C-alpha positions as CSV (number, residue, x, y, z in Angstrom):
1,M,213.6,30.9,-36.6
2,T,215.8,33.5,-38.3
3,T,214.3,35.2,-41.3
4,T,216.5,35.3,-44.5
5,T,215.9,38.4,-46.7
6,V,216.4,37.6,-50.4
7,L,216.8,40.4,-53.0
8,I,215.9,39.4,-56.6
9,T,216.5,41.8,-59.4
10,G,214.7,41.0,-62.7
11,A,211.9,39.7,-60.5
12,G,209.3,40.5,-63.2
13,G,211.0,38.2,-65.8
14,F,210.2,34.6,-66.6
15,L,212.5,33.0,-64.1
16,G,212.7,35.9,-61.6
17,S,208.9,35.8,-61.1
18,L,209.1,32.2,-60.1
19,L,212.2,32.1,-57.9
20,A,210.7,33.3,-54.6
21,D,208.0,30.6,-54.7
22,T,210.6,28.0,-55.7
23,L,212.9,28.9,-52.8
24,V,210.0,28.6,-50.3
25,K,208.8,25.4,-51.9
26,L,212.2,23.7,-51.9
27,Q,213.4,24.9,-48.5
28,P,210.3,24.9,-46.3
29,Q,212.5,24.6,-43.2
30,H,213.7,28.2,-43.8
31,M,211.8,31.5,-43.3
32,F,212.2,33.8,-46.2
33,Q,211.1,37.3,-47.1
34,F,211.8,39.0,-50.4
35,I,212.7,42.3,-52.0
36,L,211.5,41.9,-55.6
37,V,212.8,44.4,-58.1
38,D,212.3,45.2,-61.7
39,V,212.1,48.2,-64.0
40,R,208.3,47.9,-63.6
41,T,206.8,46.7,-60.3
42,P,207.0,42.9,-60.4
43,P,204.3,40.6,-59.2
44,A,204.1,39.4,-55.7
45,P,204.8,35.6,-55.0
46,K,201.8,33.3,-55.6
47,N,202.2,32.1,-52.0
48,T,200.3,34.8,-50.2
49,G,202.0,33.8,-46.9
50,I,205.3,35.1,-48.1
51,K,206.3,38.6,-46.9
52,S,207.6,40.6,-49.8
53,V,208.2,44.1,-51.1
54,C,207.7,44.6,-54.8
55,L,209.6,47.6,-56.1
56,A,210.1,49.4,-59.5
57,A,213.6,50.7,-59.8
58,D,215.9,51.8,-62.6
59,L,219.2,50.1,-61.8
60,T,221.1,52.2,-64.3
61,T,220.8,55.1,-61.9
62,A,222.5,55.6,-58.5
63,S,219.1,56.4,-56.8
64,G,217.5,53.2,-58.2
65,V,220.3,51.0,-56.9
66,E,220.3,52.8,-53.5
67,S,216.5,52.4,-53.2
68,I,216.5,48.6,-53.3
69,F,218.8,48.5,-50.2
70,R,216.5,50.9,-48.2
71,T,213.2,49.0,-48.1
72,E,211.3,48.2,-44.9
73,L,212.8,44.7,-45.0
74,G,216.3,46.0,-44.4
75,L,219.5,44.7,-46.0
76,P,219.5,41.4,-47.9
77,H,221.3,38.2,-46.9
78,I,221.2,36.8,-50.4
79,I,221.1,38.6,-53.8
80,Y,220.0,37.1,-57.1
81,S,221.0,39.3,-60.0
82,L,218.7,38.2,-62.8
83,H,217.9,41.5,-64.6
84,G,219.0,42.4,-68.1
85,I,218.1,43.2,-71.7
86,M,217.9,40.0,-73.7
87,L,220.2,39.1,-76.5
88,K,218.4,40.5,-79.5
89,G,217.3,43.6,-77.7
90,A,220.9,44.3,-76.7
91,E,222.0,43.9,-80.3
92,E,219.4,46.4,-81.5
93,N,220.2,49.0,-78.9
94,W,223.9,48.9,-78.0
95,D,223.8,51.7,-75.4
96,L,220.8,50.3,-73.6
97,G,222.3,46.8,-73.6
98,F,225.6,48.1,-72.2
99,W,224.0,50.1,-69.4
100,V,221.5,47.5,-68.3
101,N,223.6,44.4,-68.7
102,F,226.9,45.7,-67.5
103,E,226.8,49.1,-65.8
104,S,223.8,48.3,-63.6
105,T,225.5,45.1,-62.4
106,R,228.7,46.9,-61.6
107,S,226.7,49.5,-59.6
108,L,224.8,46.7,-57.8
109,L,228.1,45.0,-56.9
110,D,229.6,48.3,-55.6
111,K,226.6,49.0,-53.4
112,T,226.6,45.4,-52.1
113,K,230.3,45.6,-51.2
114,E,229.6,48.9,-49.4
115,L,226.5,47.9,-47.4
116,V,226.5,44.1,-47.1
117,P,230.0,42.8,-47.9
118,G,229.2,39.3,-46.5
119,V,226.1,38.6,-48.6
120,K,226.0,35.7,-51.1
121,F,225.7,37.2,-54.6
122,I,224.4,34.9,-57.4
123,F,224.6,36.3,-61.0
124,A,222.8,34.8,-64.0
125,S,225.1,34.9,-66.9
126,S,224.5,33.1,-70.2
127,V,226.0,30.6,-72.6
128,G,226.1,33.7,-74.9
129,V,229.5,34.4,-73.5
130,F,230.9,31.8,-75.8
131,G,231.5,32.2,-79.5
132,G,234.1,32.0,-82.2
133,K,235.8,28.7,-83.0
134,L,234.5,26.4,-80.2
135,P,235.6,22.9,-79.3
136,E,233.0,20.2,-80.0
137,I,232.1,20.1,-76.3
138,V,232.4,23.3,-74.1
139,T,234.0,22.6,-70.7
140,Q,234.6,24.8,-67.6
141,D,238.0,25.7,-69.0
142,T,236.7,26.9,-72.4
143,Y,237.6,30.6,-72.9
144,P,234.7,32.9,-73.4
145,R,234.8,34.8,-76.8
146,P,231.4,36.5,-77.1
147,E,230.2,37.6,-80.5
148,S,227.5,39.9,-79.3
149,N,226.9,43.0,-77.2
150,Y,224.9,40.8,-74.8
151,G,227.6,38.2,-74.5
152,M,230.3,40.8,-74.1
153,A,228.4,42.5,-71.3
154,K,227.9,39.1,-69.5
155,V,231.5,38.1,-69.7
156,R,232.6,41.5,-68.4
157,C,230.3,40.9,-65.5
158,E,231.8,37.5,-65.0
159,Y,235.3,38.9,-64.7
160,L,234.1,41.7,-62.5
161,I,232.3,39.2,-60.2
162,T,235.5,37.0,-60.0
163,E,237.4,40.1,-58.9
164,Y,234.7,41.0,-56.4
165,S,234.8,37.5,-54.9
166,R,237.8,38.8,-52.9
167,N,235.2,40.7,-50.9
168,L,231.9,38.9,-51.7
169,P,231.0,35.2,-51.8
170,T,229.9,35.5,-55.5
171,I,228.8,32.9,-57.9
172,T,228.0,33.2,-61.7
173,V,225.7,30.6,-63.2
174,R,225.3,30.1,-67.0
175,P,221.9,28.5,-67.7
176,G,220.9,27.2,-71.1
177,A,217.8,28.7,-72.9
178,P,214.7,28.1,-70.8
179,A,212.5,30.8,-72.2
180,A,212.7,34.4,-73.4
181,A,215.1,36.2,-75.7
182,T,216.1,35.4,-79.3
183,S,215.8,31.8,-78.4
184,A,212.2,32.2,-77.1
185,F,211.0,30.0,-80.0
186,V,212.9,27.0,-78.5
187,S,210.1,26.6,-76.0
188,G,207.5,28.4,-78.0
189,I,207.3,25.9,-80.8
190,I,206.3,23.2,-78.3
191,R,204.2,25.3,-75.9
192,E,202.0,27.3,-78.2
193,P,200.9,24.5,-80.6
194,L,200.0,22.3,-77.6
195,Q,197.7,25.1,-76.5
196,G,196.2,25.5,-80.0
197,M,198.2,28.7,-80.6
198,I,200.4,29.7,-83.6
199,A,204.1,29.7,-82.9
200,S,206.8,31.4,-84.9
201,C,210.1,29.7,-85.8
202,P,212.9,31.9,-87.3
203,I,215.0,29.0,-88.3
204,G,214.3,27.4,-91.7
205,E,211.4,27.8,-94.1
206,S,209.5,24.6,-93.5
207,A,209.3,21.6,-91.2
208,D,211.5,19.7,-93.7
209,D,214.2,22.3,-94.0
210,P,217.6,20.7,-93.3
211,M,218.5,23.8,-91.2
212,L,216.3,22.5,-88.5
213,E,218.4,19.3,-88.0
214,S,221.7,21.3,-87.9
215,T,220.5,24.0,-85.5
216,L,221.3,22.8,-82.0
217,F,220.5,24.2,-78.6
218,W,221.7,23.6,-75.0
219,I,218.6,23.6,-72.9
220,S,217.2,22.8,-69.5
221,S,213.6,23.0,-68.1
222,P,212.7,26.2,-66.2
223,S,212.0,24.2,-63.1
224,T,215.5,22.7,-63.1
225,V,217.2,26.0,-63.7
226,L,215.2,27.5,-60.7
227,E,216.2,24.5,-58.5
228,N,219.8,25.1,-59.5
229,F,219.5,28.8,-58.6
230,V,218.5,27.6,-55.2
231,I,221.4,25.2,-54.9
232,A,223.9,27.9,-56.0
233,K,223.4,29.9,-52.8
234,N,224.9,27.0,-50.8
235,V,227.9,26.1,-52.9
236,P,231.1,26.8,-50.8
237,A,233.6,29.3,-52.2
238,D,236.5,26.8,-51.9
239,K,234.9,24.6,-54.5
240,F,235.8,27.1,-57.2
241,P,239.2,27.7,-58.8
242,K,240.7,31.1,-57.9
243,Y,240.5,32.4,-61.5
244,S,236.7,31.9,-62.0
245,R,233.4,31.8,-60.2
246,A,231.4,30.7,-63.3
247,I,229.5,27.5,-63.6
248,N,228.0,26.1,-66.8
249,L,224.7,24.7,-65.5
250,P,223.7,21.1,-66.5
251,G,221.5,20.6,-69.6
252,F,221.5,18.7,-72.8
253,T,221.5,19.2,-76.6
254,V,218.5,19.1,-78.9
255,S,217.9,20.1,-82.5
256,V,215.0,22.3,-83.7
257,K,214.0,19.3,-85.8
258,E,213.8,17.0,-82.7
259,Q,211.6,19.6,-81.0
260,V,209.2,19.8,-84.0
261,E,209.0,16.0,-84.1
262,A,208.4,15.9,-80.4
263,S,205.4,18.2,-80.9
264,R,204.2,15.9,-83.7
265,K,204.5,12.8,-81.6
266,V,202.5,14.3,-78.7
267,A,199.9,16.3,-80.6
268,G,200.0,15.1,-84.2
269,D,200.4,16.9,-87.5
270,E,197.8,19.5,-86.3
271,A,200.3,20.9,-83.8
272,V,203.1,21.1,-86.3
273,A,200.8,22.9,-88.7
274,L,200.6,25.7,-86.1
275,I,204.3,26.3,-86.4
276,K,205.0,29.1,-88.9
277,F,208.5,29.0,-90.3
278,E,209.6,32.6,-90.9
279,K,213.3,32.6,-91.5
280,D,215.0,35.6,-89.9
281,E,218.7,36.1,-90.7
282,V,219.5,38.1,-87.6
283,S,217.9,35.5,-85.3
284,E,219.6,32.7,-87.2
285,R,223.0,34.3,-86.9
286,V,222.6,34.9,-83.2
287,V,221.3,31.4,-82.5
288,R,223.9,29.6,-84.5
289,S,226.7,31.5,-82.7
290,L,225.7,30.0,-79.4
291,P,227.4,26.7,-78.2
292,A,225.1,23.7,-78.0
293,K,227.3,21.0,-76.3
294,F,228.7,21.2,-72.8
295,D,230.4,18.9,-70.3
296,N,228.1,18.6,-67.3
297,E,230.7,17.0,-65.0
298,F,231.9,20.0,-62.9
299,A,228.4,21.3,-62.2
300,C,227.1,17.9,-61.2
301,R,230.1,17.4,-59.0
302,L,229.1,20.6,-57.1
303,G,225.6,19.2,-56.6
304,F,223.7,20.9,-59.3
305,K,220.7,19.0,-60.7
306,Y,220.5,17.3,-64.1
307,E,216.9,16.4,-65.0
308,G,217.7,14.2,-68.0
309,V,215.1,14.5,-70.8
310,S,211.9,14.2,-68.8
311,G,209.8,17.3,-69.2
312,V,212.4,19.5,-70.7
313,F,210.4,20.4,-73.7
314,G,207.2,21.1,-71.8
315,C,206.5,24.4,-70.4
316,S,207.3,24.4,-66.7
317,E,205.0,23.1,-64.1
318,E,204.4,26.7,-63.1
319,G,203.6,27.6,-66.7
320,G,200.8,25.1,-67.1
321,G,201.8,21.6,-68.0
322,G,204.4,19.9,-70.1
323,V,205.1,17.3,-72.7
324,G,206.7,14.7,-70.4
325,N,208.5,11.6,-71.5
326,G,206.1,11.0,-74.3
327,G,207.4,14.1,-76.0
328,Q,211.0,12.9,-76.3
329,T,212.3,11.5,-79.5
330,D,214.3,8.2,-79.1
331,S,217.6,9.8,-80.0
332,M,217.4,12.0,-77.0
333,H,217.6,9.2,-74.4
334,R,221.3,9.2,-74.9
335,Y,221.6,12.1,-72.5
336,K,220.2,10.6,-69.3
337,K,223.4,10.4,-67.2
338,C,225.0,13.4,-65.5
339,H,228.4,12.7,-66.8
340,T,227.4,11.7,-70.4
341,Y,228.4,14.2,-73.1
342,T,225.8,15.5,-75.4
343,R,225.1,14.2,-78.9
344,S,227.7,14.8,-81.6
């Protein structure tokens, strides 16, 4: 059996640290080995039978980029580019955000084109590429107009990747918010209270604040985002239009209020009491600039998974349990079908 070498940058992050195990779990018929890279040495896969090299590298330097292609495992067959500075961090440090989120990706693409021009390159972008006056529902043809350093770096990478697709079989995927970043509270206000821990919510000043109802998110469970990362490596290049290699991954819309009430339904008022509402204007501005309603049709047609509402609020299976169907408010059952638009 031929061994496939997979390079994952950002392998110490929330999704990156789970991707190797997910690939092996979902495709047991394949033999994988992994080059796992982050600015600090990332953890090895939980599956001890997986051969891997865990490497600390600064991808903003030429030597750092060179080093990840010179390990004992040789050159990669598949590259997942998941590294980056998250949205709020990029806003607070413009130079660092630019170098990590854009320049390092450009350098990685250059080295990939030089050393392994036939490799499949999957880049994790963000719905943060959208901003400005948006249509009610974002489609594949909605033009990106980022309102942040983070979003601008991501959209520049998207255009660069589309250009590099003349030489590399590249794909850009735009997942919703599964975890970290300014939107970390999206999962935190469910996860922490269910574990008896205090969670911070930067939107609104109380559980009854109308801001919670009007603040919407496009979300997907971590396990589904990971499964879609696995699917992305097998999507044929001819399925994309010539002008773009970007895909808005499936998900659905939920309000902060619905999340709070989901917590209450599962764990009672005690859980909601653990949510501390600490309104933060910077976080609020960033969060409300992100689109919350997307058309799933194109991604589903390409074979990407849509999990419906089951388990979306819960922490991932890997993270230790979830809310399940019992945690969903009735209004959210409108989003069960792949081709159904999200709530207006």
